[in-house]
N, C-alpha and C positions, 0 to 999 in steps of 0.2 A: 315553304310558302308556295302555293299553287298560283300560276299565272292566270288560270281560267281562260286561256286562249289556245288556239290551235298552234301546232308547231310552225306554221308558216307566217304567223303574225308576230309583230315585234312585241317584246315584253312590255308590260304596262309601266306607266310612270312610277307606280308604287314599287314594283320590283326593281326598276332602275335605281330609284332613290335608296332602296334597302341595300342593294349591292354596292352602290357608291359609298354609302355611309358605313358599311361593315366589312368590306373586302380587305383582307390582310395583304393580299398580293398588290392591289392598287396602292395601298398606303406604303408598302415597302418600296415599290417602284418610284413613287413620288418622292419619298425620303432619299432614296438612292440617287435620283436625278438631281435633287437639290444639293446633296452633299457633293456629288461629282462636279457640279457647276462651281461650287465654292473652292474645291481643291484645284480644279482646272484653272480657275482665275489666279489662285495663289501660285501655281507652278508655271504659269504662262511666261514670266520673265526668264525662266530657265529653259524654255522651249520644250517643256514636258506636259503631258496630260496626267491626270490622276491615275489612269489605267497603266500608263507607262511607268509611273513611279512605283505602283504596286508590283508590277511585273519585275522591275529592276530589284526591288527589295526582296522578292521571292528568289532571286538569283544570288543574293548576297550571302553566300554560304562558304564554309571552309573548302568544300569540294564541289565542283560544278555539278548541278543536278541534271538529270535527264528530262526529256520533254514530258514524259508521263507524270513524274512527280510534280513538276511545275503546273501542268494542266490540272492535276488533282487538287493541289493546294489552292489554285485560283478558280476552281469549279468551271473550267473551260474545256471545250473539246480541243483535240490536238490541231485540227484545221484552223480554228479561231486563234489558238496560241501561235501557230506558225505565221499567220497574217499579222498578228500583233508584234511579233519579233522582227519582222522585216525592216520597218523604219528605224528601229534601234540598231540593227545590224548595219544598215546603210550609213548611219551616223557614226559608226565606229564605237558604239557604246557597249555592244555585246559581241561575242564571237561564239560560233558553234563548232564542234569537232566530233568525230566519231567516238563513241563510247568504247574504250578498249576491252571492256567486259562483254559487250554486245554490239558488234559492228552494225547491226540494223538500227541501233538507237543513236541519238545525238546528245551530247552534253552541251549545256549552254552556260557561258561564263561572262561576267562583267569584264570589260577591258579596263585598263588604267583610266581611260577617259570616262568610262561609265562609272567607275568607283568615285572619281573626282566629282562628277555631276551629282551622283547620289549623295555624296557628303555635303554638297551645297544645298540639296533638296531637303535633307532631314530637318534642319532648323525651320524651314518653311512649313513642313508637315507639322512639327511640334507646335508652332505658333497658331496655325489654322485649327488644328485639333483642339488645342486649349481653348480657343475662342468658342468653338462649337460645344465643348464639354461644359463651359461656364453657362451656356444657355439652357442646359438641362438640369433639372433637380438632381441632387446627388444620389439618392436611393434609386431613382428611376434609371440612371445611367447604367449601373451594374446589372439591373434586371433586364434592361433593353439588350445589352450585349449578350447576356445569358440566353435570352429568348432567340435572338438572331442566330447564335451558334447552334442552338437546338434545331431550329428550322433548317439550317444549312446542312446539318449532319443526318437528317432524316433520309432514309433510303426512298427512292422512287417506288411507287407501287407497281 
């Protein structure tokens, strides 16, 4: 779709409406923000955000993961991950230690307090997730998850 305008002019109202109505990124951002608000509200009594819950769940493994594997799982850069870990560490919910296999790397683990909080948060997640799932038609739910996974796994150009 051509804008018919010079590069210094704003896009036409038609182009703006077309992008607003068809942009997958905009739709994904809107949906993600709406979901995040619902989970943030649900986790608020526990003093957690949805991002902190996801981060703590990513650490709930038999062996503490290193920063790189957590950053990859959460599709975060390591600087953002480090910033996200700090409040959890200050609250005593996680602890980091040098990786004995690679002293340049750090392992991140849930503390007993973190495991306890996560155990209390899981039922909240289940209830909130079930409410959201019930609002979606059954076949669309699995298709939606499949499409989101495909998008997340696509390499950057």
